[in-house]
BAFIGU-879116 format. One record per residue (C-alpha): residue number from 1; residue in one letter; x, y, z. Coordinates in Angstrom, 1 decimal. Layout:
   n res      u      v      w
 NUM   a      X      Y      Z
...
END
This chain:
   n res      u      v      w
   1   x -104.0   -2.5   99.2
   2   x -103.8   -1.9   95.4
   3   x -100.1   -1.8   95.2
   4   x  -99.9   -5.2   96.8
   5   x -102.3   -6.6   94.2
   6   x -100.4   -5.0   91.3
   7   x  -97.1   -6.3   92.5
   8   x  -98.4   -9.8   93.4
   9   x  -96.1  -11.6   91.0
  10   x  -93.0   -9.9   92.5
  11   x  -94.0  -10.4   96.1
  12   x  -94.7  -14.1   95.4
  13   x  -91.0  -14.7   94.6
  14   x  -89.6  -13.1   97.7
  15   x  -92.4  -14.2  100.1
  16   x  -92.9  -17.7   98.9
  17   x  -90.7  -19.4  101.4
  18   x  -91.8  -17.0  104.2
  19   x  -95.4  -17.7  103.6
  20   x  -94.8  -21.4  103.5
  21   x  -93.2  -21.2  106.9
  22   x  -96.2  -19.1  108.1
  23   x  -98.6  -21.8  106.9
  24   x  -96.5  -24.4  108.5
  25   x  -96.7  -22.6  111.8
  26   x -100.5  -22.2  111.4
  27   x -100.9  -25.9  110.8
  28   x  -99.1  -26.5  114.1
  29   x -101.6  -24.4  116.0
  30   x -100.9  -20.8  115.0
  31   x -104.6  -20.1  114.6
  32   x -107.1  -19.4  111.8
  33   x -106.2  -15.7  111.7
  34   x -102.7  -16.5  110.5
  35   x -104.0  -18.8  107.8
  36   x -106.4  -16.1  106.6
  37   x -103.6  -13.5  106.5
  38   x -101.5  -15.8  104.4
  39   x -104.3  -16.5  101.9
  40   x -104.1  -13.0  100.3
  41   x -100.5  -13.1   99.1
  42   x -101.0  -16.7   97.9
  43   x -103.8  -15.5   95.7
  44   x -101.6  -12.7   94.2
  45   x  -98.8  -15.3   93.6
  46   x -101.2  -17.3   91.5
  47   x -101.3  -14.6   88.9
  48   x  -99.4  -16.0   85.9
  49   x  -96.3  -14.2   84.5
  50   x  -96.8  -12.3   81.2
  51   x  -95.8  -14.1   78.0
  52   x  -95.5  -13.2   74.4
  53   x  -99.0  -14.7   73.9
  54   x -100.6  -12.8   76.8
  55   x  -98.7   -9.6   77.1
  56   x -101.1   -7.7   74.9
  57   x -104.2   -6.9   76.8
  58   x -107.6   -8.0   75.5
  59   x -108.7   -4.3   75.4
  60   x -105.8   -3.4   73.2
  61   x -106.3   -6.5   71.0
  62   x -110.0   -5.5   70.4
  63   x -109.1   -2.1   69.0
  64   x -109.3   -1.5   65.2
  65   x -106.2   -0.7   63.2
  66   x -107.1    3.0   63.0
  67   x -107.7    3.1   66.7
  68   x -104.4    1.4   67.4
  69   x -102.5    3.7   65.0
  70   x -103.9    6.8   66.7
  71   x -103.3    5.4   70.2
  72   x  -99.7    4.3   69.4
  73   x  -98.9    7.8   68.0
  74   x -100.4    9.5   71.1
  75   x  -98.5    7.2   73.5
  76   x  -95.3    7.7   71.5
  77   x  -95.7   11.5   71.6
  78   x  -96.5   11.4   75.4
  79   x  -93.4    9.3   76.2
  80   x  -95.4    6.2   77.1
  81   x  -93.1    4.1   75.1
  82   x  -93.3    0.7   76.9
  83   x  -95.3    1.5   80.1
  84   x  -97.7    1.5   81.8
  85   x  -99.1   -1.9   81.0
  86   x -102.1   -1.8   78.6
  87   x -101.4    1.8   77.5
  88   x  -98.0    2.1   75.8
  89   x  -96.7    2.5   72.3
  90   x  -95.1   -1.0   72.2
  91   x  -98.4   -2.8   72.9
  92   x -100.3   -0.7   70.4
  93   x  -97.7   -1.2   67.7
  94   x  -97.5   -5.0   68.3
  95   x -101.3   -5.3   68.2
  96   x -101.3   -3.2   65.0
  97   x  -98.6   -5.4   63.4
  98   x -100.8   -8.5   64.1
  99   x -103.7   -6.8   62.3
 100   x -101.7   -5.2   59.5
 101   x  -98.6   -7.4   58.8
 102   x  -95.9   -5.8   56.7
 103   x  -96.6   -2.2   57.6
 104   x  -93.2   -0.5   57.2
 105   x  -94.0    2.3   59.6
 106   x  -94.9   -0.1   62.4
 107   x  -91.8   -2.2   61.9
 108   x  -89.6    1.0   62.0
 109   x  -91.3    2.1   65.2
 110   x  -90.7   -1.2   66.9
 111   x  -87.1   -1.2   65.8
 112   x  -86.7    2.2   67.6
 113   x  -88.5    1.0   70.7
 114   x  -86.8   -2.4   71.2
 115   x  -83.4   -1.1   72.5
 116   x  -85.2    1.1   75.1
 117   x  -87.4   -1.8   76.2
 118   x  -84.2   -4.0   76.6
 119   x  -82.7   -1.4   78.9
 120   x  -85.9   -1.0   80.9
 121   x  -86.0   -4.8   81.4
 122   x  -82.4   -4.8   82.7
 123   x  -83.2   -2.0   85.1
 124   x  -86.4   -3.7   86.3
 125   x  -84.3   -6.9   87.1
 126   x  -81.8   -4.7   89.0
 127   x  -84.7   -3.3   91.1
 128   x  -86.0   -6.9   91.8
 129   x  -89.2   -5.8   89.9
 130   x  -89.7   -9.2   88.3
 131   x  -93.3   -8.8   87.3
 132   x  -92.4   -5.7   85.2
 133   x  -89.2   -7.4   83.9
 134   x  -91.2  -10.4   82.7
 135   x  -93.8   -8.1   81.1
 136   x  -91.1   -6.2   79.3
 137   x  -89.3   -9.3   78.2
 138   x  -92.6  -10.7   76.9
 139   x  -93.0   -7.5   74.8
 140   x  -89.5   -8.0   73.4
 141   x  -90.3  -11.7   72.6
 142   x  -93.5  -10.6   71.0
 143   x  -91.7   -8.0   68.9
 144   x  -88.7  -10.3   67.9
 145   x  -88.6  -13.8   69.2
 146   x  -85.0  -14.1   67.9
 147   x  -83.8  -10.9   69.5
 148   x  -80.1  -11.4   70.6
 149   x  -80.8  -10.0   74.2
 150   x  -83.9  -12.1   74.9
 151   x  -82.2  -15.3   76.2
 152   x  -79.9  -13.3   78.4
 153   x  -82.7  -11.3   79.9
 154   x  -84.8  -14.3   80.7
 155   x  -81.8  -16.0   82.3
 156   x  -81.2  -12.9   84.3
 157   x  -84.8  -12.7   85.5
 158   x  -84.7  -16.3   86.7
 159   x  -81.3  -16.0   88.4
 160   x  -82.3  -12.7   90.2
 161   x  -85.6  -14.3   91.3
 162   x  -83.8  -17.2   92.8
 163   x  -81.3  -14.8   94.6
 164   x  -84.3  -12.8   95.9
 165   x  -86.0  -15.9   97.2
 166   x  -82.8  -16.8   99.1
 167   x  -82.5  -13.4  100.6
 168   x  -86.2  -13.5  101.6
 169   x  -85.5  -16.7  103.6
 170   x  -82.4  -15.3  105.2
 171   x  -83.9  -12.0  106.2
 172   x  -87.3  -13.4  107.2
 173   x  -89.1  -10.3  105.9
 174   x  -92.5   -9.7  107.4
 175   x  -95.5   -9.1  105.1
 176   x  -95.7   -5.5  106.3
 177   x  -92.1   -4.8  105.5
 178   x  -92.4   -6.3  102.1
 179   x  -95.6   -4.4  101.3
 180   x  -93.8   -1.2  102.3
 181   x  -90.8   -2.1  100.1
 182   x  -93.1   -2.9   97.2
 183   x  -94.8    0.5   97.5
 184   x  -91.4    2.2   97.4
 185   x  -90.4    0.0   94.5
 186   x  -93.5    0.9   92.6
 187   x  -92.9    4.6   93.2
 188   x  -89.3    4.3   92.2
 189   x  -90.2    2.3   89.1
 190   x  -92.8    4.9   87.9
 191   x  -90.3    7.7   88.5
 192   x  -87.5    5.8   86.7
 193   x  -89.8    4.9   83.8
 194   x  -91.0    8.5   83.3
 195   x  -87.4    9.7   83.4
 196   x  -86.2    7.0   81.1
 197   x  -89.0    7.5   78.6
 198   x  -88.5   11.3   78.5
 199   x  -84.8   10.8   77.9
 200   x  -85.5    8.2   75.2
 201   x  -88.0   10.5   73.6
 202   x  -85.5   13.4   73.6
 203   x  -82.9   11.2   71.9
 204   x  -85.4   10.1   69.3
 205   x  -86.4   13.7   68.6
 206   x  -82.7   14.7   68.3
 207   x  -82.1   11.9   65.9
 208   x  -85.1   12.7   63.8
 209   x  -84.1   16.4   63.8
 210   x  -80.6   15.4   62.7
 211   x  -82.0   13.1   60.0
 212   x  -84.2   15.9   58.7
 213   x  -81.3   18.4   58.7
 214   x  -79.1   15.9   56.8
 215   x  -81.9   15.4   54.3
 216   x  -82.4   19.1   53.9
 217   x  -78.6   19.7   53.5
 218   x  -78.4   16.9   50.9
 219   x  -81.3   18.4   49.0
 220   x  -79.7   21.8   49.1
 221   x  -76.4   20.4   47.8
 222   x  -78.1   18.5   45.1
 223   x  -80.0   21.6   44.0
 224   x  -76.7   23.6   44.1
 225   x  -75.0   21.0   41.9
 226   x  -77.9   21.0   39.5
 227   x  -77.9   24.8   39.3
 228   x  -74.1   24.8   38.7
 229   x  -74.5   22.2   36.0
 230   x  -77.2   24.2   34.3
 231   x  -75.1   27.4   34.5
 232   x  -72.1   25.5   33.1
 233   x  -74.2   24.1   30.2
 234   x  -75.6   27.6   29.5
 235   x  -72.0   29.0   29.5
 236   x  -70.8   26.2   27.2
 237   x  -73.8   26.8   24.9
 238   x  -73.1   30.6   24.8
 239   x  -69.4   30.0   24.1
 240   x  -70.3   27.6   21.3
 241   x  -72.7   30.1   19.8
 242   x  -70.0   32.9   20.0
 243   x  -67.5   30.6   18.4
 244   x  -69.9   29.7   15.6
 245   x  -70.6   33.4   15.1
 246   x  -66.9   34.2   14.9
 247   x  -66.3   31.4   12.5
 248   x  -69.2   32.6   10.3
 249   x  -67.8   36.1   10.4
 250   x  -64.3   34.9    9.5
 251   x  -65.7   32.9    6.6
 252   x  -67.7   35.8    5.4
 253   x  -64.6   38.1    5.6
 254   x  -62.4   35.5    3.8
 255   x  -64.9   34.9    1.0
 256   x  -63.8   36.9   -2.1
 257   x  -66.1   39.7   -3.0
 258   x  -68.4   38.7   -5.8
 259   x  -67.0   40.6   -8.8
 260   x  -69.3   42.8  -10.7
 261   x  -70.4   41.2  -13.9
 262   x  -68.1   42.8  -16.5
 263   x  -70.4   44.7  -18.8
 264   x  -67.9   44.7  -21.5
 265   x  -66.0   41.4  -20.7
 266   x  -67.1   40.0  -24.0
 267   x  -65.5   43.0  -25.7
 268   x  -62.0   42.4  -24.2
 269   x  -59.5   41.8  -26.9
 270   x  -56.1   40.9  -25.9
 271   x  -53.3   42.6  -27.8
 272   x  -50.3   41.1  -25.9
 273   x  -50.4   38.3  -23.3
 274   x  -46.8   37.2  -22.8
 275   x  -46.3   33.9  -21.0
 276   x  -45.1   33.9  -17.3
 277   x  -41.6   33.0  -16.4
 278   x  -41.5   29.4  -15.1
 279   x  -40.2   29.5  -11.5
 280   x  -36.7   27.8  -11.4
 281   x  -37.5   25.9   -8.2
 282   x  -40.7   24.5   -9.8
 283   x  -38.8   23.7  -13.0
 284   x  -36.1   21.8  -11.1
 285   x  -38.8   19.8   -9.3
 286   x  -40.6   19.2  -12.5
 287   x  -43.7   20.7  -10.8
 288   x  -46.8   21.7  -12.7
 289   x  -49.8   23.8  -11.6
 290   x  -52.2   26.6  -12.3
 291   x  -53.1   30.0  -10.9
 292   x  -56.4   31.9  -11.3
 293   x  -55.7   35.6  -11.4
 294   x  -58.3   38.4  -11.1
 295   x  -57.4   41.8  -12.6
 296   x  -58.9   44.9  -14.0
 297   x  -58.5   46.2  -17.6
 298   x  -58.3   50.0  -17.6
 299   x  -59.9   52.0  -20.5
 300   x  -56.5   52.3  -22.1
 301   x  -56.1   48.6  -22.1
 302   x  -53.5   48.3  -19.3
 303   x  -53.8   45.9  -16.5
 304   x  -54.1   46.8  -12.8
 305   x  -55.1   45.4   -9.5
 306   x  -53.9   41.9  -10.3
 307   x  -54.4   39.4   -7.5
 308   x  -54.4   35.6   -7.0
 309   x  -57.8   34.1   -6.5
 310   x  -56.9   30.4   -6.5
 311   x  -53.6   28.6   -6.8
 312   x  -52.5   24.9   -6.9
 313   x  -49.1   25.9   -5.4
 314   x  -47.9   29.3   -4.2
 315   x  -44.6   28.8   -6.0
 316   x  -46.4   30.0   -9.2
 317   x  -48.3   33.0   -7.7
 318   x  -45.7   35.7   -8.3
 319   x  -44.8   34.6  -11.8
 320   x  -48.6   34.5  -12.7
 321   x  -49.3   38.0  -11.3
 322   x  -46.1   39.5  -12.9
 323   x  -47.1   38.1  -16.3
 324   x  -50.7   39.4  -16.1
 325   x  -49.4   42.9  -15.2
 326   x  -47.6   43.0  -18.6
 327   x  -50.7   42.1  -20.6
 328   x  -52.3   44.6  -22.9
 329   x  -55.8   44.8  -24.2
 330   x  -57.6   46.8  -26.8
 331   x  -59.0   50.0  -25.1
 332   x  -62.5   49.8  -23.7
 333   x  -65.1   52.3  -22.8
 334   x  -65.0   51.5  -19.0
 335   x  -62.8   49.5  -16.6
 336   x  -63.5   45.8  -16.8
 337   x  -62.7   43.2  -14.1
 338   x  -62.2   39.7  -15.2
 339   x  -60.3   36.5  -14.3
 340   x  -57.9   34.2  -16.2
 341   x  -56.4   30.9  -15.3
 342   x  -52.7   30.5  -16.2
 343   x  -51.3   27.0  -16.5
 344   x  -47.7   26.0  -15.7
 345   x  -46.7   22.8  -17.3
 346   x  -43.2   21.5  -16.6
 347   x  -43.4   19.2  -19.5
 348   x  -44.0   22.0  -22.0
END
């Protein structure tokens, strides 16, 4: 029966002592038929347990990197993460890592698959499925010989095998009962593996979706921040341009109007230019200064529109303007606008 052959390593553990007893009975006269019946399980028991060096099938090892990459991706998508033997993502990725060391994508996939393989190994031990547990632990050792769970798993397999052997002796299981149990075990294992791999694939998909959503959210937040920064910079630039325009307008408004060149300024002849009164407060402070006054000489020689253009101190402004208003000039043909600087010397 195929399931007996496939589960030979498991059966050997439980039936070892029973078969030894059967052979002993045959040697004592049980007959050739009993010896022949016991030979089949012994042949299965001779099958060596999987190791890190032998867990990758020769068929998988013979594949090219491109073939391994395609097969690994397909197995991963079809939830064949660590089983069945010879056609699962773990074996394909491990073989691919041997051929292409340092591939970051392969390392990342193995990191994702290792926790699930550890759990599957523990569940195989709990089911007394030692051949599968040894195969899975060999995959783990092949992926990471220093994995923190590896020593515990190996010890658990050995301890459970010993316990199973003792139970086999105590219960004196027949070959037919063990075969039936192994068939049920195989069926349960396949169902459990399918369910476990589907759940693991679902969790992986959820995590990948969450990672993608987080990345999209971060990208959106970054774009929003960049947009806000650009808008803020544009607003600051516009505010600076408005301020510069306002300052320019204020400077233009404050600048004195360029006086029209007096056509007859050279013809102005002063008749009377009394000196300004020295402000008492400036006199007490012994303060000197000067004031430039702009004024217009009317045709009759009188002064009008006198205003201060520049002053070293405002204390002299009123005295300078009052003095200029009293000035008189020789009559002219047309009004003439001109400027004069009046000095205030406290020492004089």
